[in-house]
C-alpha positions in Angstrom: -20.5 14.7 17.1 -20.2 12.8 13.8 -17.4 10.3 13.5 -14.6 11.3 11.2 -13.9 9.1 8.2 -10.4 7.7 7.5 -9.4 6.6 4.0 -6.4 4.9 2.5 -4.7 7.2 -0.1 -1.4 5.4 -0.7 0.2 2.0 -0.6 3.7 0.5 -0.8 5.1 -3.0 -0.6 8.5 -4.6 -0.5 8.0 -8.4 -0.2 9.2 -11.8 -1.1 7.0 -11.5 -4.1 8.6 -8.3 -5.4 10.4 -5.1 -4.4 7.4 -2.8 -5.3 3.7 -2.7 -5.0 2.9 -3.7 -8.6 5.1 -6.8 -8.8 4.0 -8.0 -5.3 0.3 -7.8 -6.2 0.8 -9.3 -9.6 2.8 -12.3 -8.4 0.3 -12.8 -5.6 -2.6 -13.1 -8.1 -0.5 -15.4 -10.3 -0.1 -17.8 -7.5 3.7 -17.5 -7.3 5.6 -18.2 -4.1 8.3 -16.0 -2.6 9.6 -18.9 -0.5 13.1 -20.2 -1.4 16.2 -21.7 0.2 17.8 -19.2 2.6 20.6 -17.1 1.1 21.1 -14.5 4.0 23.4 -17.0 5.8 24.6 -20.6 5.5 21.6 -22.5 6.8 23.1 -25.9 6.2 23.2 -26.9 9.8 19.6 -25.7 10.5 16.5 -27.8 10.5 14.6 -25.1 8.6 16.5 -24.0 5.6 13.8 -22.0 3.7 12.3 -18.5 4.1 10.5 -15.7 2.2 13.4 -13.3 1.6 13.3 -10.0 -0.1 15.7 -10.6 -3.0 17.9 -8.1 -4.9 17.1 -5.3 -2.5 19.4 -2.3 -3.0 18.8 0.7 -0.6 20.2 3.1 -3.1 17.4 2.3 -5.5 15.0 3.9 -3.0 17.0 7.1 -2.3 19.0 5.9 0.7 22.7 7.0 0.3 25.3 4.3 0.9 26.8 5.9 4.0 23.4 6.2 5.7 22.3 2.6 4.6 25.4 1.2 6.4 24.1 2.8 9.6 20.8 1.1 9.4 19.7 -2.5 10.2 18.0 -4.2 7.3 14.5 -3.7 8.8 15.2 0.1 8.8 16.4 0.1 5.3 13.2 -1.7 4.2 11.1 0.7 6.2 12.7 3.9 4.7 12.5 2.4 1.2 8.8 1.6 1.7 8.2 4.9 3.4 9.7 6.9 0.5 7.7 4.8 -2.0 4.5 5.3 0.0 4.7 9.1 0.2 5.3 9.2 -3.6 2.4 6.8 -4.3 0.1 8.9 -2.1 0.9 12.2 -3.8 1.1 13.8 -0.4 3.4 16.7 -0.2 4.9 17.2 3.3 4.9 21.0 4.0 5.3 23.3 6.9 1.5 23.6 7.1 0.8 19.8 7.5 4.0 18.3 8.9 3.0 18.5 12.5 -0.4 16.9 11.7 1.2 13.9 10.0 2.2 10.8 11.9 4.4 7.8 11.4 3.2 4.7 13.4 4.6 1.3 12.5 4.3 -2.2 13.8 7.6 -4.1 14.4 7.9 -7.4 16.3 11.6 -7.9 17.0 13.6 -5.0 15.5 17.3 -5.3 14.6 18.1 -8.9 15.3 20.9 -9.0 12.7 22.6 -6.0 14.2 22.4 -7.6 17.7 24.1 -10.8 16.3 26.8 -8.9 14.5 27.9 -6.8 17.5 27.5 -9.6 20.0 30.1 -11.5 17.9 32.4 -8.5 17.8 32.1 -8.1 21.6 32.8 -11.8 22.2 35.7 -12.1 19.7 37.4 -8.7 19.9 36.2 -7.0 23.1 34.0 -4.0 23.9 36.2 -1.5 22.0 35.0 -3.1 18.7 31.3 -2.3 19.4 30.1 0.5 17.1 28.5 3.7 18.5 25.8 3.0 15.9 25.0 -0.4 17.5 22.1 0.8 19.6 20.6 3.3 17.1 20.7 0.5 14.5 19.0 -2.0 16.7 16.0 -0.2 18.3 12.6 -0.7 16.7 11.6 2.9 16.8 14.5 3.8 14.5 12.3 2.7 11.5 9.7 5.5 12.0 12.5 7.8 13.2 14.4 7.4 10.0 11.2 7.8 7.9 10.6 11.1 9.7 14.2 12.2 8.9 13.9 11.3 5.2 10.4 12.7 4.7 10.3 15.7 7.1 7.2 14.4 8.9 7.1 15.8 12.5 3.9 14.5 14.0 3.5 11.6 16.4 6.3 9.1 15.7 6.2 5.7 17.3 6.3 1.9 17.2 3.8 -0.7 18.4 5.3 -4.0 19.4 2.8 -6.7 20.1 4.4 -9.8 18.4 2.6 -10.9 15.2 -0.3 -8.5 15.8 2.0 -5.4 15.8 1.1 -4.1 12.3 -2.7 -4.3 12.8 -2.3 -2.6 16.2 -0.2 0.1 14.7 -2.7 0.7 11.9 -5.5 0.7 14.5 -3.6 3.2 16.6 -3.0 5.6 13.7 -6.6 5.2 12.6 -7.8 6.1 16.2 -5.5 9.1 16.4 -7.0 10.5 13.2 -10.6 9.8 14.6 -9.6 11.7 17.7 -8.2 14.6 15.8 -4.7 14.1 17.1 -3.4 14.1 13.6 -4.8 14.3 10.1 -2.7 11.8 8.2 -0.3 8.9 8.9 2.3 6.6 7.4 1.4 3.2 9.0 1.8 -0.5 8.5 4.6 -2.9 9.5 8.1 -4.1 8.7 10.3 -7.0 9.8 13.7 -8.5 8.8 14.6 -11.4 11.1 15.8 -14.1 8.7 19.0 -14.5 10.7 20.6 -17.5 12.5 19.1 -16.4 15.9 15.7 -15.8 14.3 15.5 -19.1 12.5 17.0 -21.1 15.4 14.7 -19.6 18.0 11.5 -20.4 16.2 12.9 -23.8 15.2 13.6 -24.6 18.8 9.9 -23.9 19.5 8.9 -26.4 16.8 7.1 -23.6 15.1 8.8 -23.6 11.7 8.1 -25.8 8.7 11.1 -28.0 7.7 9.8 -29.0 4.3 13.1 -27.9 2.8 12.9 -30.0 -0.4 9.7 -28.2 -1.6 10.0 -24.6 -0.4 7.3 -23.2 -2.6 4.8 -25.8 -1.2 6.0 -25.5 2.4 3.5 -22.9 3.7 0.1 -24.5 3.5 -2.4 -22.7 5.8 -5.5 -24.7 6.7 -4.3 -27.7 4.8 -4.3 -31.1 6.5 -0.6 -31.5 5.9 0.5 -28.1 7.3 3.5 -28.5 9.6 4.6 -25.0 10.7 5.1 -21.5 9.4 7.8 -20.2 7.0 9.5 -17.0 8.1 9.2 -14.0 5.8 10.5 -10.5 5.7 9.5 -7.2 4.1 7.3 -4.1 4.5 3.7 -3.2 3.8 2.7 0.4 4.4 -0.5 2.4 4.0 -0.9 6.2 3.9 -4.2 7.0 5.7 -5.8 10.4 6.2 -9.0 12.1 7.2 -11.5 12.0 4.3 -12.0 15.7 4.0 -8.2 16.3 3.8 -8.0 13.6 1.1 -10.8 15.2 -0.9 -9.4 18.7 -0.5 -6.1 17.7 -2.1 -7.7 15.6 -4.8 -6.1 12.3 -3.6 -6.8 8.9 -5.1 -8.7 6.9 -2.5 -8.2 3.1 -2.4 -10.4 2.1 0.5 -11.8 3.3 3.8 -11.0 2.0 7.3 -14.2 1.5 9.2 -13.4 -0.6 12.3 -10.7 -1.8 14.6 -10.7 -4.4 17.4 -8.2 -5.9 19.8 -8.3 -8.4 22.6 -6.2 -10.6 24.8 -6.5 -14.3 25.5 -5.2 -14.3 29.1 -4.3 -17.9 28.4 -0.7 -18.9 27.3 2.7 -17.5 26.3 2.6 -18.9 22.7 -0.6 -20.9 22.2 -4.0 -19.4 21.4 -7.1 -20.4 23.3 -8.2 -23.7 21.9 -11.8 -22.6 21.5 -10.7 -19.4 19.6 -12.5 -17.2 22.0 -9.9 -14.4 22.1 -9.6 -14.3 18.4 -13.4 -14.1 18.1 -13.5 -11.2 20.6 -11.1 -9.2 18.4 -13.2 -9.7 15.3 -16.4 -8.9 17.2 -14.9 -5.7 18.5 -13.9 -4.7 15.0 -17.5 -5.4 13.8 -18.9 -3.4 16.7 -16.6 -0.5 16.0 -17.6 -0.5 12.4 -21.3 -0.8 13.1 -21.6 -3.9 11.0 -23.4 -7.2 11.4 -21.5 -10.4 10.6 -23.4 -10.7 7.3 -21.9 -7.4 6.1 -18.4 -8.9 5.9 -17.6 -10.3 2.4 -14.0 -11.6 2.9 -11.6 -12.5 5.7 -7.9 -12.1 5.2 -6.8 -14.6 7.8 -3.8 -14.8 10.1 -3.5 -18.3 8.7 0.1 -19.2 9.8 0.2 -22.8 8.6 0.6 -24.1 12.1 -1.8 -26.8 13.3 -3.2 -24.9 16.3 -3.5 -21.4 14.9 -5.4 -22.4 11.8 -7.8 -24.7 13.8 -8.4 -22.0 16.4 -8.9 -19.2 13.8 -11.4 -21.4 11.9 -13.3 -22.0 15.2 -13.2 -18.2 15.9 -14.6 -17.3 12.5 -17.4 -19.8 13.0 -18.2 -18.2 16.4 -18.4 -14.7 14.9 -20.1 -15.4 11.6 -22.2 -18.5 12.2 -23.6 -19.9 9.0 -22.3 -17.0 7.0 -18.8 -18.3 7.8 -19.2 -21.0 5.2 -19.9 -18.4 2.4 -17.0 -16.0 3.1 -13.7 -16.4 1.2 -11.0 -17.0 3.9 -7.5 -16.4 2.5 -4.0 -16.5 3.9 -1.4 -14.5 2.1 1.2 -16.2 4.2 0.9 -19.2 1.9 2.9 -17.1 -0.7 5.0 -14.6 1.3 5.6 -16.5 4.5 5.0 -15.0 8.0 6.5 -11.5 8.3 6.0 -11.7 12.1 5.4 -8.1 13.3 5.2 -6.9 9.7 2.5 -9.5 8.7 -0.5 -7.2 9.1 1.1 -4.5 7.0 1.6 -6.5 3.9 -1.7 -8.3 4.4 -3.5 -4.9 4.8 -2.0 -3.8 1.5 -3.3 -6.9 -0.2 -6.7 -6.4 1.5 -7.0 -2.9 0.2 -6.0 -4.0 -3.3 -8.6 -6.8 -3.1 -11.2 -4.2 -2.6 -9.9 -1.8 -5.2 -9.5 -4.3 -8.0 -12.4 -6.7 -7.1 -10.2 -9.8 -7.0 -9.8 -12.1 -4.0 -6.5 -13.9 -4.0 -6.3 -17.6 -3.3 -4.6 -19.6 -0.6 -1.7 -21.4 -2.2 -1.0 -25.1 -1.4 -4.4 -25.8 0.0 -4.7 -29.3 -1.4 -5.9 -31.7 1.3 -8.9 -30.5 3.3 -8.7 -30.8 7.1 -12.2 -31.9 8.3 -11.8 -29.5 11.3 -10.9 -26.6 9.0 -13.9 -26.7 6.7 -14.4 -23.1 5.4 -13.9 -21.7 1.9 -10.1 -21.1 1.8 -10.0 -20.3 -1.9 -7.6 -23.2 -2.7 -8.4 -23.0 -6.5 -6.8 -19.5 -6.8 -8.0 -15.9 -7.3 -11.6 -15.1 -8.1 -13.3 -11.9 -9.2 -15.8 -10.8 -6.6 -17.7 -7.6 -5.8 -16.2 -7.4 -2.3 -17.4 -4.4 -0.2 -15.7 -5.2 3.1 -12.6 -7.2 4.2 -11.8 -8.2 7.8 -8.1 -8.6 8.3 -6.8 -10.7 11.3 -3.4 -11.1 13.0 -2.7 -12.7 16.3 0.5 -12.9 18.4 2.4 -14.6 21.2 1.2 -13.5 24.6 -2.4 -13.9 23.4 -2.5 -10.6 21.6 -5.1 -10.2 18.9 -5.9 -7.6 16.3 -8.6 -7.1 13.6 -9.3 -4.3 11.1 -12.1 -3.8 8.7 -11.5 -2.2 5.3 -14.4 -1.0 3.0 -14.4 -0.5 -0.7 -14.4 3.2 -1.6 -17.6 4.0 -3.5 -16.9 7.7 -4.1 -19.1 9.2 -1.4 
């Protein structure tokens, strides 16, 4: 039986670089940073006072009524906004004929952290009677795809994948696999996160994971650079509309790229640290190559996890060398986190959007703030900025706590 083909026919983005797809992509290519001092709360007492916030976001601008928005955590508001924008961008009309064959599958790492903090304070200060009946529905991660379903009328598989910072790529991989298996014909997929809160910042700071270069926020996230000192938290949503090729052709959809491979692996090593030899990361990439039927030389670009932490960037560099050998030194390796920060469970969503746009426009973004080479991180990280390239395939990586790894390969659509 021939393998079905799955294509990307819609994109949406709400990010620290902009509240829509166009401005997010434009500002990425212009080398702008979305990282600023935190405004979501008073971060004066915190060691880390910077983050990649989505600024000037108004749910009403995305068709979410005020009353309903008040009953949503910020991550759900972002998800519904991005979901509405995605369906519009895809040109996909949800009908009685296709609604059961359309899925919503998202990656979310932590869910409604801000809601948890608000109602914990109410419980502590005023007692249990002050806890809202909307507390649980606002908090749970699956409310994001649930609310997208309510707003769009999509009635197919509806679920969340939670696997730390690999959540989005695993969600896209799951949706891709479901279409291959014939369980659905189309899907809203990607990832979202909104955890720039006192608990979120303090938790990662306590782990010594966050950068505290507060006096230069735009230069704080510096993946693969010798002076990297931790990641900068970001928030936002990056979604893809994916569907079976024949379905896309039949409705005359615009096709932006094709998904051709997915791989996942586990380190079986440590709660938070990757294997020092990068073996688990390499396994994820190799599995994606095998699924796509590609050799290492067929990959033209790697959109890296690239968190700007010492250990991750070193291990990912080692893993890329293991998988690609000499070819590793010719591949542009880029980290979008240098400009948007680390969206945690939503990272693979926004990075997949940028990967697809890289293929569609033939422009590889740069890695911002790559200024001082690290002898142990010696690949082509595109520190000089964007470059026009005839890229045919992009391998996108994301790795998470618990040793969970995900890799997806996107291919340029060539009209056949």
